[in-house]
N, CA, C and O atoms as a MOPAC input file, in Angstrom:
PM7 MOZYME 1SCF
protein

 N    130.75500 1   104.10700 1    -6.50200 1
 C    131.89100 1   104.38200 1    -5.63700 1
 C    132.84500 1   105.37700 1    -6.29100 1
 O    133.40400 1   106.22800 1    -5.59800 1
 N    133.04600 1   105.29700 1    -7.59300 1
 C    133.96700 1   106.20300 1    -8.26200 1
 C    133.19100 1   107.39900 1    -8.76000 1
 O    132.39300 1   107.26900 1    -9.68800 1
 N    133.39800 1   108.54300 1    -8.17800 1
 C    132.64100 1   109.69800 1    -8.58000 1
 C    133.44100 1   110.96800 1    -8.66600 1
 O    133.28300 1   111.72900 1    -9.62100 1
 N    134.28800 1   111.22100 1    -7.70900 1
 C    135.02100 1   112.48600 1    -7.68200 1
 C    136.19800 1   112.51500 1    -8.65300 1
 O    136.50000 1   113.56500 1    -9.22200 1
 N    136.85400 1   111.39800 1    -8.84700 1
 C    138.04800 1   111.36600 1    -9.69100 1
 C    137.76200 1   111.82600 1   -11.12800 1
 O    138.48700 1   112.68400 1   -11.63000 1
 N    136.74600 1   111.29800 1   -11.80500 1
 C    136.46700 1   111.78300 1   -13.16000 1
 C    136.11500 1   113.27100 1   -13.19800 1
 O    136.50600 1   113.98800 1   -14.11900 1
 N    135.38100 1   113.72200 1   -12.19600 1
 C    135.00000 1   115.13700 1   -12.13300 1
 C    136.22400 1   116.03000 1   -11.96500 1
 O    136.34700 1   117.05200 1   -12.64100 1
 N    137.12900 1   115.64600 1   -11.06500 1
 C    138.33400 1   116.44800 1   -10.83300 1
 C    139.24800 1   116.43200 1   -12.04100 1
 O    139.83600 1   117.45500 1   -12.39100 1
 N    139.37500 1   115.27100 1   -12.68500 1
 C    140.21000 1   115.19200 1   -13.88500 1
 C    139.64800 1   116.06600 1   -15.00100 1
 O    140.40700 1   116.68700 1   -15.74500 1
 N    138.32900 1   116.11700 1   -15.12000 1
 C    137.72000 1   116.98000 1   -16.12900 1
 C    137.92900 1   118.44900 1   -15.75700 1
 O    138.26100 1   119.26300 1   -16.61900 1
 N    137.74200 1   118.79000 1   -14.50000 1
 C    137.91600 1   120.16500 1   -14.03900 1
 C    139.35800 1   120.61900 1   -14.23500 1
 O    139.60300 1   121.72800 1   -14.71000 1
 N    140.31200 1   119.76500 1   -13.87100 1
 C    141.71800 1   120.14000 1   -13.93100 1
 C    142.31700 1   120.07500 1   -15.31600 1
 O    143.31500 1   120.73700 1   -15.60200 1
 N    141.70600 1   119.27300 1   -16.18100 1
 C    142.24500 1   119.12500 1   -17.53800 1
 C    143.69200 1   118.66600 1   -17.51900 1
 O    144.07500 1   117.80700 1   -16.72500 1
 N    144.48200 1   119.24500 1   -18.39700 1
 C    145.89000 1   118.84100 1   -18.49200 1
 C    146.74000 1   119.42800 1   -17.36600 1
 O    147.89600 1   119.03700 1   -17.20100 1
 N    146.18500 1   120.36100 1   -16.59000 1
 C    146.93800 1   120.98400 1   -15.49500 1
 C    146.97700 1   120.10200 1   -14.25000 1
 O    147.79100 1   120.32800 1   -13.35400 1
 N    146.09800 1   119.09500 1   -14.18900 1
 C    146.02200 1   118.22900 1   -13.01200 1
 C    146.65900 1   116.88100 1   -13.32800 1
 O    146.25400 1   116.18700 1   -14.26100 1
 N    147.65200 1   116.53100 1   -12.53800 1
 C    148.31900 1   115.23800 1   -12.64700 1
 C    148.29500 1   114.56900 1   -11.28500 1
 O    147.95800 1   115.19500 1   -10.28000 1
 N    148.65300 1   113.30100 1   -11.25800 1
 C    148.63800 1   112.54300 1   -10.01500 1
 C    149.97000 1   111.83700 1    -9.81900 1
 O    150.51600 1   111.24700 1   -10.75200 1
 N    150.48500 1   111.90200 1    -8.60700 1
 C    151.64900 1   111.10100 1    -8.21300 1
 C    151.11400 1   109.98200 1    -7.33000 1
 O    150.38700 1   110.23300 1    -6.36900 1
 N    151.47200 1   108.76600 1    -7.65600 1
 C    151.06000 1   107.63800 1    -6.82400 1
 C    152.28400 1   106.80900 1    -6.48700 1
 O    153.19900 1   106.65800 1    -7.29600 1
 N    152.27900 1   106.27700 1    -5.28000 1
 C    153.37200 1   105.42000 1    -4.84900 1
 C    152.86000 1   104.42700 1    -3.82100 1
 O    151.91300 1   104.69800 1    -3.08300 1
 N    153.49200 1   103.30200 1    -3.79000 1
 C    153.17000 1   102.30900 1    -2.77200 1
 C    153.82900 1   102.73800 1    -1.47200 1
 O    155.02200 1   103.04100 1    -1.44500 1
 N    153.05400 1   102.76200 1    -0.39200 1
 C    153.59200 1   103.23300 1     0.88500 1
 C    153.57200 1   102.16900 1     1.97200 1
 O    154.01500 1   102.42200 1     3.09200 1
 N    153.06900 1   100.99800 1     1.66100 1
 C    153.05400 1    99.96900 1     2.69100 1
 C    152.15600 1    98.81100 1     2.32600 1
 O    151.77000 1    98.62600 1     1.17200 1
 N    151.84000 1    98.04300 1     3.33700 1
 C    151.00100 1    96.87300 1     3.15600 1
 C    151.81600 1    95.64900 1     2.78200 1
 O    152.97400 1    95.75000 1     2.37500 1
 N    151.19100 1    94.49700 1     2.92800 1
 C    151.82900 1    93.24100 1     2.55000 1
 C    151.76900 1    93.10100 1     1.03700 1
 O    151.05000 1    93.84000 1     0.36500 1
 N    152.52500 1    92.15000 1     0.50500 1
 C    152.57600 1    91.96600 1    -0.94000 1
 C    151.19000 1    91.77200 1    -1.55100 1
 O    150.91800 1    92.26300 1    -2.64700 1
 N    150.32800 1    91.06600 1    -0.85300 1
 C    149.00300 1    90.78100 1    -1.39200 1
 C    147.94200 1    91.80700 1    -0.96600 1
 O    146.79600 1    91.72900 1    -1.40700 1
 N    148.31800 1    92.76000 1    -0.11600 1
 C    147.39800 1    93.81800 1     0.31700 1
 C    148.16800 1    95.14300 1     0.35400 1
 O    148.42800 1    95.67500 1     1.43300 1
 N    148.53200 1    95.67600 1    -0.81100 1
 C    149.32800 1    96.91200 1    -0.82500 1
 C    148.49600 1    98.13900 1    -0.44400 1
 O    147.27200 1    98.15100 1    -0.57600 1
 N    149.18900 1    99.15200 1     0.02300 1
 C    148.58200 1   100.45100 1     0.32100 1
 C    149.29500 1   101.48100 1    -0.55900 1
 O    150.52300 1   101.55000 1    -0.59600 1
 N    148.49300 1   102.27400 1    -1.26000 1
 C    149.03800 1   103.29300 1    -2.14500 1
 C    148.67300 1   104.68300 1    -1.64600 1
 O    147.65600 1   104.86900 1    -0.97800 1
 N    149.50300 1   105.64300 1    -1.97400 1
 C    149.27400 1   107.04300 1    -1.63300 1
 C    149.21200 1   107.82600 1    -2.93700 1
 O    150.03200 1   107.62500 1    -3.83300 1
 N    148.23000 1   108.72400 1    -3.03400 1
 C    148.09500 1   109.57900 1    -4.21200 1
 C    148.16300 1   111.03800 1    -3.78300 1
 O    147.56700 1   111.43800 1    -2.78300 1
 N    148.90000 1   111.82000 1    -4.55800 1
 C    149.03400 1   113.25600 1    -4.30600 1
 C    148.67500 1   113.98100 1    -5.60100 1
 O    149.29600 1   113.74100 1    -6.63600 1
 N    147.67900 1   114.86400 1    -5.55200 1
 C    147.37600 1   115.64400 1    -6.75500 1
 C    148.45100 1   116.69800 1    -6.99000 1
 O    148.98700 1   117.28100 1    -6.04700 1
 N    148.75300 1   116.92700 1    -8.25500 1
 C    149.73300 1   117.93900 1    -8.65100 1
 C    149.02400 1   118.85800 1    -9.63500 1
 O    148.66200 1   118.44500 1   -10.73700 1
 N    148.83100 1   120.10700 1    -9.22700 1
 C    148.10300 1   121.06800 1   -10.05100 1
 C    149.04200 1   122.18300 1   -10.49300 1
 O    149.61400 1   122.88900 1    -9.66200 1
 N    149.19700 1   122.33500 1   -11.79000 1
 C    150.13400 1   123.31400 1   -12.36700 1
 C    151.52900 1   123.14600 1   -11.76900 1
 O    152.21400 1   124.12900 1   -11.48600 1
 N    151.94200 1   121.89500 1   -11.58000 1
 C    153.27500 1   121.60300 1   -11.07200 1
 C    153.42600 1   121.69600 1    -9.56200 1
 O    154.49900 1   121.40000 1    -9.03700 1
 N    152.38400 1   122.09800 1    -8.85200 1
 C    152.44500 1   122.22700 1    -7.39300 1
 C    151.84900 1   120.99200 1    -6.73400 1
 O    150.68000 1   120.67000 1    -6.94600 1
 N    152.65700 1   120.30000 1    -5.93200 1
 C    152.16900 1   119.12700 1    -5.20100 1
 C    151.25300 1   119.59800 1    -4.07300 1
 O    151.66000 1   120.38100 1    -3.21600 1
 N    150.03800 1   119.12200 1    -4.08600 1
 C    149.04900 1   119.52200 1    -3.09100 1
 C    148.97400 1   118.46400 1    -1.99400 1
 O    148.02500 1   117.68300 1    -1.92400 1
 N    149.99000 1   118.45800 1    -1.14400 1
 C    150.11600 1   117.46200 1    -0.07000 1
 C    148.91600 1   117.45900 1     0.87000 1
 O    148.58300 1   116.42600 1     1.45100 1
 N    148.27000 1   118.60700 1     1.02100 1
 C    147.13000 1   118.69300 1     1.93700 1
 C    145.99400 1   117.77600 1     1.49000 1
 O    145.14700 1   117.40300 1     2.30200 1
 N    145.96700 1   117.40800 1     0.20300 1
 C    144.92000 1   116.53300 1    -0.32000 1
 C    145.42200 1   115.10900 1    -0.56600 1
 O    144.74400 1   114.33000 1    -1.23600 1
 N    146.58300 1   114.76000 1    -0.04200 1
 C    147.10800 1   113.40500 1    -0.19600 1
 C    146.18700 1   112.41300 1     0.50300 1
 O    145.62200 1   112.71000 1     1.55600 1
 N    146.04000 1   111.22800 1    -0.09500 1
 C    145.17700 1   110.20300 1     0.49500 1
 C    145.71300 1   108.82300 1     0.14100 1
 O    146.51600 1   108.66100 1    -0.77800 1
 N    145.24800 1   107.83900 1     0.89300 1
 C    145.68500 1   106.46000 1     0.68600 1
 C    144.51200 1   105.59500 1     0.26400 1
 O    143.35000 1   105.94800 1     0.46600 1
 N    144.84300 1   104.45000 1    -0.32900 1
 C    143.82000 1   103.50000 1    -0.73100 1
 C    144.42800 1   102.14700 1    -1.02600 1
 O    145.65000 1   101.99900 1    -1.05300 1
 N    143.57200 1   101.15100 1    -1.24900 1
 C    144.01800 1    99.78900 1    -1.49300 1
 C    144.49000 1    99.57000 1    -2.92500 1
 O    145.04600 1    98.51900 1    -3.24400 1
 N    144.27300 1   100.55100 1    -3.78200 1
 C    144.77000 1   100.52000 1    -5.15800 1
 C    145.14500 1   101.94900 1    -5.52600 1
 O    144.80100 1   102.89300 1    -4.81500 1
 N    145.85300 1   102.10000 1    -6.64400 1
 C    146.19600 1   103.45100 1    -7.08700 1
 C    144.93500 1   104.24300 1    -7.38100 1
 O    144.84100 1   105.42100 1    -7.03700 1
 N    143.96900 1   103.60000 1    -8.01500 1
 C    142.71300 1   104.28100 1    -8.35100 1
 C    141.94500 1   104.68100 1    -7.09000 1
 O    141.39000 1   105.77800 1    -7.02800 1
 N    141.90900 1   103.81100 1    -6.09400 1
 C    141.22300 1   104.12800 1    -4.84100 1
 C    141.90600 1   105.29100 1    -4.12500 1
 O    141.23300 1   106.15800 1    -3.56700 1
 N    143.23000 1   105.31200 1    -4.14000 1
 C    143.96000 1   106.41500 1    -3.50900 1
 C    143.66700 1   107.73200 1    -4.22000 1
 O    143.47000 1   108.76000 1    -3.57200 1
 N    143.63900 1   107.70100 1    -5.56100 1
 C    143.31300 1   108.90600 1    -6.32500 1
 C    141.89200 1   109.35800 1    -6.04500 1
 O    141.64500 1   110.55300 1    -5.88700 1
 N    140.95100 1   108.41900 1    -5.97900 1
 C    139.55100 1   108.75500 1    -5.69500 1
 C    139.42500 1   109.40700 1    -4.32100 1
 O    138.70000 1   110.38900 1    -4.16400 1
 N    140.12300 1   108.86900 1    -3.33300 1
 C    140.07300 1   109.44000 1    -1.98600 1
 C    140.66200 1   110.84500 1    -1.96100 1
 O    140.12600 1   111.73000 1    -1.29400 1
 N    141.75600 1   111.05400 1    -2.67900 1
 C    142.35100 1   112.38900 1    -2.75400 1
 C    141.42800 1   113.34600 1    -3.51300 1
 O    141.27900 1   114.50800 1    -3.13300 1
 N    140.81500 1   112.85200 1    -4.58100 1
 C    139.88500 1   113.68300 1    -5.35600 1
 C    138.68300 1   114.09100 1    -4.50700 1
 O    138.19500 1   115.21500 1    -4.62200 1
 N    138.20700 1   113.18500 1    -3.66000 1
 C    137.09200 1   113.50900 1    -2.77100 1
 C    137.47100 1   114.62700 1    -1.80900 1
 O    136.68300 1   115.53900 1    -1.55800 1
 N    138.69600 1   114.54700 1    -1.26800 1
 C    139.16300 1   115.60000 1    -0.36300 1
 C    139.19400 1   116.96100 1    -1.08100 1
 O    138.77400 1   117.97800 1    -0.52900 1
 N    139.69800 1   116.95500 1    -2.31200 1
 C    139.77800 1   118.20200 1    -3.07800 1
 C    138.38800 1   118.74200 1    -3.37800 1
 O    138.11100 1   119.92200 1    -3.16100 1
 N    137.51700 1   117.87100 1    -3.87900 1
 C    136.18300 1   118.31300 1    -4.28700 1
 C    135.37500 1   118.84700 1    -3.10800 1
 O    134.62600 1   119.81200 1    -3.25500 1
 N    135.52000 1   118.23900 1    -1.96900 1
 C    134.74600 1   118.63900 1    -0.79700 1
 C    135.38200 1   119.80300 1    -0.02900 1
 O    134.81400 1   120.30000 1     0.94300 1
 N    136.56200 1   120.22800 1    -0.47500 1
 C    137.25500 1   121.31000 1     0.23900 1
 C    136.68400 1   122.68800 1    -0.07800 1
 O    136.86600 1   123.63200 1     0.69100 1
 N    135.99500 1   122.80200 1    -1.21000 1
 C    135.46800 1   124.09800 1    -1.61900 1
 C    136.44500 1   124.92800 1    -2.42200 1
 O    136.13400 1   126.06200 1    -2.78600 1
 N    137.63000 1   124.38700 1    -2.70900 1
 C    138.64400 1   125.12500 1    -3.47200 1
 C    138.51900 1   124.95100 1    -4.97200 1
 O    139.20300 1   125.63600 1    -5.73300 1
 N    137.66000 1   124.04700 1    -5.41000 1
 C    137.50700 1   123.84300 1    -6.85000 1
 C    136.04400 1   123.66500 1    -7.20600 1
 O    135.71200 1   123.48000 1    -8.37700 1

């Protein structure tokens, strides 16, 4: 299940960071949003949500990897 996140982190190196925040859900079922930040630029177009911070990052990484921009 986890495949794009490690690849994107390796590709981006120190220039790629992630912003994550809780955006909803009940206390026992939170929803998180992840936004990739590349060279200080927030890439909102690749923002994604998930049931954990890692899942949200993986979903955003999948969007980036499949976009053809990297």
